[in-house]
Each structure stands twice: as structure tokens, then as C-alpha cells.
C-alpha positions as a Markdown table, in Angstrom:
| # | Residue | x | y | z |
|---|---|---|---|---|
| 1 | Met | 58.7 | -32.7 | -33.9 |
| 2 | Arg | 56.8 | -30.6 | -32.2 |
| 3 | Thr | 58.9 | -30.8 | -29.1 |
| 4 | Leu | 62.2 | -30.6 | -31.1 |
| 5 | Gly | 60.6 | -27.4 | -32.1 |
| 6 | Val | 59.5 | -26.5 | -28.6 |
| 7 | Ala | 62.6 | -26.7 | -27.2 |
| 8 | Val | 64.8 | -24.9 | -29.1 |
| 9 | Leu | 62.3 | -21.9 | -28.7 |
| 10 | Gly | 62.3 | -21.9 | -25.1 |
| 11 | Ile | 65.9 | -22.5 | -25.5 |
| 12 | Phe | 65.8 | -19.2 | -27.6 |
| 13 | Ala | 63.7 | -17.6 | -25.0 |
| 14 | Gly | 65.4 | -18.6 | -22.1 |
| 15 | Leu | 68.7 | -17.6 | -23.5 |
| 16 | Ala | 67.4 | -14.1 | -24.4 |
| 17 | Val | 66.1 | -13.8 | -20.7 |
| 18 | Gly | 69.6 | -14.6 | -19.1 |
| 19 | Phe | 71.5 | -12.2 | -21.2 |
| 20 | Thr | 69.2 | -9.6 | -20.2 |
| 21 | Val | 69.5 | -10.8 | -16.5 |
| 22 | Phe | 72.8 | -11.4 | -16.1 |
| 23 | Ser | 73.8 | -8.2 | -18.0 |
| 24 | Glu | 71.4 | -6.4 | -16.3 |
| 25 | Leu | 73.3 | -8.1 | -12.8 |
| 26 | Leu | 76.9 | -7.3 | -14.4 |
| 27 | Gly | 75.5 | -3.6 | -15.3 |
| 28 | Arg | 74.5 | -3.3 | -11.6 |
| 29 | Leu | 78.3 | -4.8 | -10.3 |
| 30 | Val | 80.3 | -2.7 | -12.1 |
| 31 | Val | 78.7 | 0.7 | -11.5 |
| 32 | Asp | 78.7 | -0.3 | -7.6 |
| 33 | Asn | 82.4 | -1.7 | -7.3 |
| 34 | Gly | 83.9 | -0.6 | -10.9 |
| 35 | Val | 84.3 | -3.9 | -11.8 |
| 36 | Ala | 83.4 | -7.7 | -11.7 |
| 37 | Glu | 85.3 | -9.8 | -9.3 |
| 38 | Ala | 85.8 | -13.7 | -10.0 |
| 39 | Pro | 83.3 | -15.4 | -9.0 |
| 40 | Trp | 81.2 | -12.7 | -10.0 |
| 41 | Thr | 82.8 | -13.3 | -13.8 |
| 42 | Phe | 81.5 | -17.0 | -14.4 |
| 43 | Val | 78.3 | -16.6 | -12.3 |
| 44 | Ile | 77.9 | -13.9 | -15.9 |
| 45 | Gly | 79.9 | -15.7 | -18.3 |
| 46 | Phe | 77.4 | -18.9 | -17.6 |
| 47 | Gly | 74.3 | -17.5 | -16.6 |
| 48 | Pro | 72.9 | -17.6 | -19.7 |
| 49 | Gln | 74.1 | -20.4 | -21.1 |
| 50 | Leu | 72.5 | -21.7 | -17.9 |
| 51 | Thr | 68.3 | -20.7 | -18.4 |
| 52 | Ala | 69.2 | -21.5 | -21.8 |
| 53 | Val | 69.2 | -25.2 | -20.9 |
| 54 | Ala | 66.6 | -24.7 | -18.2 |
| 55 | Gly | 64.1 | -22.4 | -20.6 |
| 56 | Gly | 64.3 | -26.2 | -23.5 |
| 57 | Ile | 63.4 | -27.9 | -20.0 |
| 58 | Val | 60.7 | -25.6 | -18.8 |
| 59 | Ala | 59.4 | -25.2 | -22.4 |
| 60 | Val | 59.0 | -29.7 | -22.8 |
| 61 | Val | 57.0 | -30.0 | -19.6 |
| 62 | Ile | 54.3 | -27.4 | -20.1 |
| 63 | Asp | 54.1 | -28.9 | -24.0 |
| 64 | Asn | 53.6 | -32.0 | -22.1 |
| 65 | Arg | 50.7 | -31.0 | -20.1 |
| 66 | Val | 48.7 | -28.9 | -22.6 |
| 67 | Arg | 49.4 | -31.8 | -24.7 |
| 68 | Arg | 48.0 | -34.3 | -21.6 |
| 69 | Arg | 45.2 | -31.8 | -21.8 |
| 70 | Gln | 44.3 | -31.4 | -24.9 |
| 71 | Glu | 44.3 | -35.4 | -24.7 |
| 72 | Arg | 41.6 | -35.8 | -22.6 |
| 73 | Gln | 38.9 | -33.3 | -23.7 |
């Protein structure tokens, strides 16, 4: 149950980071060009979801390492 909670927390953290990073990227692209071109729309659209998945995976990996260290002590 702890792993599930950590994964959900990682997903939300990754989603927040993704929205922050990709909204900044979108703002810079629009200021420079006036509009976001086709390849960048896919990157900006799917970026937060990919960072959410990565955040969930990283959170579980970190939790497993911390749990192993605690078991050794």
C-alpha cells in the first residue's frame, strides 16, 4: 500500500513539474514566433503526462532504495 501511495504522489509531483516546465516552454515559443508550430504542439501536449509517468517511476525507485537502507540498519 505504501508503494501505491508513493507512486500516486510521484505522479502528481511529475504532473506539476510537467505543467510548469511545458507552460514555460510554450510561453517562450509563443513570444518568439507568435504561434506554436506542429511538432511543438505534440511535445507540449504530451509532455506533462510523460513527466507524470516518469515521476511515478522515480518515486517508486527512490522509495525502494530508502526501504532497503532502513532494513539493513
